[in-house]
C-alpha positions in Angstrom: 0.2 0.1 0.1 3.0 2.5 1.1 4.9 1.5 -2.5 1.2 2.8 -4.5 1.0 5.7 -2.6 4.6 6.7 -3.8 3.9 5.8 -7.0 0.3 7.0 -7.6 0.6 10.6 -6.3 -1.8 13.5 -6.7 -5.5 13.0 -6.7 -6.8 9.7 -6.1 -10.0 9.9 -7.9 -8.6 11.0 -11.0 -6.4 8.2 -10.7 -9.8 5.9 -10.2 -11.2 7.7 -13.2 -8.4 6.9 -15.2 -8.4 3.4 -14.7 -11.8 3.5 -15.0 -11.9 4.7 -18.4 -8.7 2.7 -19.4 -10.6 -0.9 -18.4 -13.5 0.6 -20.6 -11.3 1.3 -23.6 -9.3 -2.5 -23.6 -13.1 -4.1 -23.3 -14.8 -1.9 -25.9 -11.3 -1.6 -27.9 -11.0 -5.7 -28.2 -14.7 -6.0 -29.3 -14.9 -3.1 -31.9 -11.8 -3.9 -33.5 -13.3 -6.6 -35.7 -12.7 -4.8 -39.0 -9.1 -4.8 -38.2 -9.0 -8.6 -37.5 -10.4 -9.5 -40.8 -7.0 -9.3 -42.7 -4.9 -11.1 -40.4 -7.1 -13.0 -38.5 -5.0 -12.0 -35.3 -8.0 -11.2 -32.9 -5.6 -10.1 -30.1 -3.2 -7.8 -32.1 -5.1 -4.3 -31.9 -6.0 -4.9 -28.1 -2.6 -5.9 -27.7 -1.1 -2.5 -29.4 -3.6 -0.4 -27.6 -3.1 -2.2 -24.0 0.8 -1.1 -24.5 0.0 2.5 -25.7 -1.8 2.6 -22.5 0.8 1.2 -20.3 3.2 3.8 -21.8 0.6 6.3 -21.2 0.5 5.3 -17.7 4.2 5.5 -17.3 4.0 8.9 -18.6 2.0 10.0 -16.3 4.1 8.7 -13.5 7.0 10.6 -15.0 5.2 13.9 -16.0 3.3 14.0 -12.9 6.4 13.8 -10.5 7.9 17.2 -12.4 7.3 20.3 -10.7 4.4 21.6 -12.7 6.0 25.3 -12.8 8.8 23.8 -15.4 5.5 23.6 -17.8 5.9 27.1 -18.3 9.2 26.7 -20.3 7.9 23.4 -22.0 5.2 25.3 -23.4 7.1 28.7 -24.7 9.7 25.9 -26.3 7.4 24.0 -27.8 5.2 26.7 -29.6 7.6 27.6 -32.2 8.5 24.0 -32.7 5.0 23.1 -33.1 4.3 25.9 -35.7 7.1 25.0 -38.0 6.2 21.1 -37.9 2.5 22.1 -38.8 3.8 24.3 -41.9 6.0 21.2 -42.8 3.1 18.8 -42.5 0.8 21.0 -44.7 3.1 20.8 -47.3 4.1 16.7 -47.0 2.4 14.0 -48.2 -1.5 13.2 -47.5 -2.4 10.2 -45.4 -6.3 9.5 -45.8 -6.8 12.4 -47.6 -5.3 14.7 -45.0 -1.9 16.0 -44.1 -2.1 15.2 -40.1 0.4 12.9 -39.6 4.4 12.9 -39.5 6.6 10.3 -39.4 10.0 10.2 -37.9 12.1 7.3 -38.0 9.0 5.0 -38.9 6.9 6.3 -35.9 4.0 8.4 -37.1 2.2 11.1 -34.7 -0.2 14.1 -35.4 1.5 17.4 -34.6 -1.4 19.3 -34.2 -2.1 17.4 -30.7 1.8 18.7 -29.5 0.4 22.3 -31.0 -2.9 22.2 -28.7 -0.7 21.5 -25.8 1.8 24.2 -26.3 -1.2 26.8 -27.1 -2.8 25.9 -23.8 0.1 26.1 -21.6 1.3 29.4 -23.2 -2.0 30.7 -23.0 -2.3 29.9 -18.9 0.9 31.6 -18.9 0.0 34.6 -20.3 -3.2 35.1 -18.3 -0.9 34.0 -15.1 1.7 36.8 -15.7 -1.1 39.1 -17.1 -2.8 39.5 -13.8 -2.4 42.8 -11.9 -2.7 43.6 -8.2 -6.3 44.9 -8.4 -7.5 41.6 -10.3 -7.9 42.9 -13.8 -5.8 41.7 -16.6 -3.3 43.5 -18.6 -4.5 44.6 -21.9 -1.5 43.2 -24.0 -2.9 39.8 -23.0 -6.1 39.6 -25.2 -4.4 40.4 -28.5 -1.3 38.1 -27.8 -3.5 35.2 -26.6 -5.7 36.0 -29.8 -2.6 36.4 -32.0 -1.0 33.1 -31.1 -4.4 31.3 -30.8 -5.3 32.5 -34.5 -1.9 31.3 -35.8 -2.3 27.7 -34.4 -5.6 27.6 -35.4 -5.2 28.5 -39.2 -2.2 26.2 -39.2 -4.7 23.3 -38.2 -7.8 24.3 -40.2 -7.2 23.1 -43.5 -6.7 19.7 -42.5 -8.3 19.6 -39.4 -11.4 22.0 -39.3 -12.8 20.2 -35.7 -9.9 19.8 -34.2 -9.2 23.8 -35.0 -12.7 25.0 -33.5 -12.6 22.8 -30.4 -9.1 24.5 -29.6 -10.6 27.7 -30.2 -13.5 27.0 -28.0 -11.4 26.1 -25.3 -9.1 29.1 -25.6 -12.5 31.4 -25.2 -13.3 29.3 -22.2 -9.8 30.3 -20.6 -9.9 33.8 -21.4 -13.0 33.9 -19.6 -12.1 31.8 -16.8 -9.2 34.6 -16.8 -11.0 37.5 -16.5 -10.5 38.8 -19.7 -13.1 41.7 -20.7 -16.7 39.9 -21.8 -17.1 42.3 -24.5 -14.1 41.3 -26.0 -14.8 37.5 -25.8 -18.3 38.4 -27.5 -16.6 40.3 -30.3 -14.3 37.3 -30.9 -17.2 34.6 -30.7 -18.9 37.0 -33.4 -16.1 37.3 -35.6 -15.5 33.3 -35.5 -19.1 32.7 -36.2 -18.9 35.3 -39.2 -15.9 33.1 -40.5 -17.2 29.6 -39.8 -20.2 31.0 -41.6 -18.0 31.9 -44.4 -16.1 28.6 -44.7 -19.5 26.7 -44.8 -20.9 28.6 -47.7 -17.8 28.1 -49.5 -18.0 24.2 -49.0 -21.7 24.4 -50.3 -21.0 26.7 -53.4 -17.6 25.4 -54.5 -17.3 22.3 -56.8 -16.8 19.2 -55.9 -13.3 18.7 -57.2 -10.8 20.9 -55.4 -7.5 19.3 -55.3 -5.9 21.3 -57.7 -6.7 24.5 -56.0 -5.4 23.0 -52.5 -8.6 22.7 -51.4 -8.7 18.8 -51.2 -10.6 18.4 -47.9 -13.2 20.6 -49.0 -15.1 17.6 -50.4 -15.0 15.9 -47.3 -16.5 19.3 -45.5 -19.3 18.8 -48.4 -19.8 15.3 -47.6 -20.3 15.6 -44.0 -22.5 18.6 -44.0 -24.6 16.9 -46.8 -25.1 13.5 -44.5 -26.0 15.6 -41.5 -28.4 17.6 -43.4 -30.1 14.4 -44.6 -29.7 13.1 -41.1 -32.1 15.9 -39.3 -34.5 16.0 -42.6 -37.9 13.4 -42.2 -36.7 11.3 -44.8 -38.8 8.1 -45.1 -36.9 4.8 -44.2 -37.2 3.3 -48.1 -35.6 6.6 -49.3 -32.8 6.7 -46.7 -29.3 6.4 -48.6 -27.8 4.0 -46.3 -24.7 3.5 -48.4 -23.7 7.3 -48.5 -24.7 7.8 -44.6 -22.9 4.5 -44.0 -21.6 5.7 -40.4 -24.2 7.8 -39.1 -27.0 5.3 -40.1 -25.0 2.2 -38.6 -24.0 4.4 -35.2 -28.0 5.1 -34.9 -28.6 1.3 -35.6 -26.4 0.6 -32.6 -28.0 2.8 -30.0 -31.7 2.2 -31.2 -31.3 -1.6 -31.0 -29.6 -1.0 -27.6 -31.6 -1.1 -23.8 -31.0 0.0 -20.6 -28.0 -3.0 -19.5 -26.9 -3.7 -23.3 -26.0 -6.8 -25.6 -23.3 -7.2 -23.2 -19.4 -6.9 -24.2 -18.5 -8.7 -27.1 -22.3 -8.8 -28.6 -22.2 -5.9 -31.0 -23.2 -6.3 -34.8 -23.0 -2.9 -35.6 -18.9 -2.8 -35.4 -18.8 -5.1 -38.3 -20.2 -2.4 -40.5 -18.8 1.0 -38.8 -15.3 1.6 -40.5 -13.9 3.4 -37.0 -15.8 1.8 -34.4 -13.0 1.6 -32.5 -12.2 5.4 -32.3 -14.5 7.7 -33.7 -17.8 5.5 -33.0 -16.8 3.8 -30.0 -19.4 5.8 -27.7 -22.0 4.0 -30.1 -20.6 0.7 -29.5 -20.5 1.4 -25.9 -24.0 2.2 -26.0 -25.2 -0.9 -27.7 -22.8 -3.3 -25.6 -23.4 -1.7 -22.3 -26.3 0.1 -22.7 -27.8 3.3 -21.8 -26.3 2.8 -18.0 -23.1 2.2 -19.4 -23.4 5.2 -21.8 -24.3 7.5 -18.6 -21.6 6.1 -17.0 -19.0 7.1 -19.4 -20.4 10.7 -19.6 -20.3 10.9 -15.7 -16.7 9.7 -15.8 -16.0 12.9 -18.0 -18.0 15.0 -15.5 -16.7 13.7 -12.7 -13.0 14.7 -14.0 -14.0 18.2 -14.8 -15.4 18.6 -11.3 -12.3 17.5 -9.6 -10.0 19.4 -11.7 -12.1 22.4 -10.6 -11.3 21.5 -7.3 -7.6 21.6 -7.7 -7.7 24.8 -9.9 -9.7 26.6 -6.9 -7.0 25.1 -4.7 -4.2 25.9 -6.4 -1.8 29.1 -5.3 -0.5 30.3 -8.3 -2.6 31.4 -11.2 -0.6 29.7 -14.0 -1.4 26.2 -11.9 -5.3 27.1 -11.8 -5.5 28.2 -15.6 -3.3 25.2 -16.7 -5.4 22.6 -14.8 -8.7 24.2 -16.5 -7.1 24.7 -19.8 -6.0 21.0 -20.2 -9.2 19.7 -18.6 -11.6 21.8 -20.9 -9.6 20.2 -23.6 -10.1 16.8 -22.7 -13.8 16.9 -21.7 -14.7 19.3 -24.9 -13.1 16.5 -27.1 -14.9 14.2 -25.5 -18.3 16.0 -25.8 -17.8 16.2 -29.4 -17.2 12.7 -30.0 -20.3 11.9 -28.3 -22.3 14.2 -29.6 -21.1 13.0 -32.9 -21.8 9.5 -32.3 -25.7 10.0 -31.0 -26.2 12.6 -34.3 -26.2 16.0 -32.6 -23.3 16.9 -35.1 -21.8 16.3 -38.2 -18.8 13.8 -38.3 -15.7 15.6 -37.2 -13.0 12.6 -36.4 -12.6 13.5 -32.7 -11.5 11.0 -30.7 -12.9 9.5 -27.3 -9.7 10.4 -24.5 -8.5 7.3 -23.3 -11.2 5.1 -24.3 -10.5 4.9 -28.4 -7.9 3.4 -29.9 -5.0 5.9 -31.0 -1.5 6.7 -30.8 -0.6 10.3 -30.1 -3.8 11.6 -29.4 -3.4 8.8 -26.2 -0.4 9.7 -25.2 -1.1 13.4 -25.1 -3.8 12.8 -23.1 -1.9 11.3 -20.7 0.3 14.1 -20.3 -2.2 16.3 -19.8 -3.9 14.1 -17.0 0.0 14.1 -15.6 0.7 18.0 -15.5 -2.8 17.8 -14.1 -1.7 15.3 -11.1 1.5 17.4 -10.8 -0.3 20.5 -9.5 -2.4 18.6 -7.3 0.5 16.5 -5.7 1.8 20.0 -5.1 -0.8 20.9 -3.1 -1.0 18.1 -1.2 2.4 18.9 -0.3 1.5 21.9 0.6 -1.6 20.9 2.9 0.8 18.6 4.4 3.6 21.2 5.2 1.0 24.0 6.3 0.0 21.1 8.7 3.1 20.1 10.0 3.5 24.1 10.6 6.0 24.8 7.7 5.1 27.9 5.3 4.6 26.4 1.6 6.5 28.2 -0.8 5.0 27.1 -4.4 4.0 30.2 -5.8 4.5 30.4 -9.8 6.3 33.5 -9.7 9.3 31.7 -7.9 10.2 30.2 -11.3 9.4 32.6 -14.0 10.7 35.7 -12.1 14.2 34.1 -12.9 14.1 31.5 -15.8 11.6 33.4 -17.8 12.4 37.0 -17.6 13.2 37.2 -21.2 10.0 35.9 -22.1 8.2 38.4 -20.3 9.5 41.1 -22.2 8.5 39.1 -25.7 4.8 38.9 -23.9 4.9 42.5 -23.0 6.5 44.0 -26.2 9.7 45.3 -24.8 
């Protein structure tokens, strides 16, 4: 027991949530990966690969949550320009499955957009923390700086992954709201983004289907997804429903509709054989089919529980950076989970967003584990502070203890000096 306490430090509830999500993931990925086993006949290979990634992710959490959370500021500032350069390179690189979302280094593929998301969230948390005035207001330079960094990152991600770009933008807006940026500025930003989104949708609907020659190879995908979503929300007679062009959405709906309160039980899904992305994008539909409405509700509760626990950690944190970092990372994970679940039940068009810690994946799972490690790092220092306070020792875990010395040059950049 003492060994477990030494290994798994920080908020114990978050550790429990993580392991529960991993258990659900292993069971459902094993069940939903039937399409991956048809060619090889090896039923254990997909789940073995996924379990290995989860184990590596657990080791990463153990490593990251032992790092002083104040050093993440330096990592974010270094990662941001690196991720921007890599995203530029990926845009010009070869296409995989119709999109330049992947980069291969020494045979290992990863998504640079995941690294860019993490770097931007850390930078925004740092700027908001360093821009707090003594009277509780925010330095006027914080908003244009954050907005500029966000626009650069989102525009680099947008051509190949619209949903990730939109999701990241929304999370940064929430961080600015929590960080006491003026509501008027946030509303103007939302209106501007909504206008840009409306223009992009109009372009997607009006432009011809063949756009590859003009660099708009993803436009046809957006057109198809909008058309499927429109037809899905119309009252179409069963005899006229085009199941071939609405394949993913139709079979996800069938999976949910044929479920019940307790589901068909793990391993008994029928729609997993028809859903091309049953183990990733549409795994929530398989969860409902096999575990029922109760199983789906339990998964939702786990993500809500994670958000609540993170909120408690952010509230207890002494430094502004710690609070903003915890909320930003948690909002990113929970928002992505919400988007995935909304797609599975037909409330949003197909986006390609995975379900954190549950969907089969590589880069996304590892990055989410880094997020969780950072959150637990803050939680660990809070517990250490409370223990020192109980013992009569004055804790010193203020963010400024590192930023005043090691980040002086970065302050000058942020303040425009």
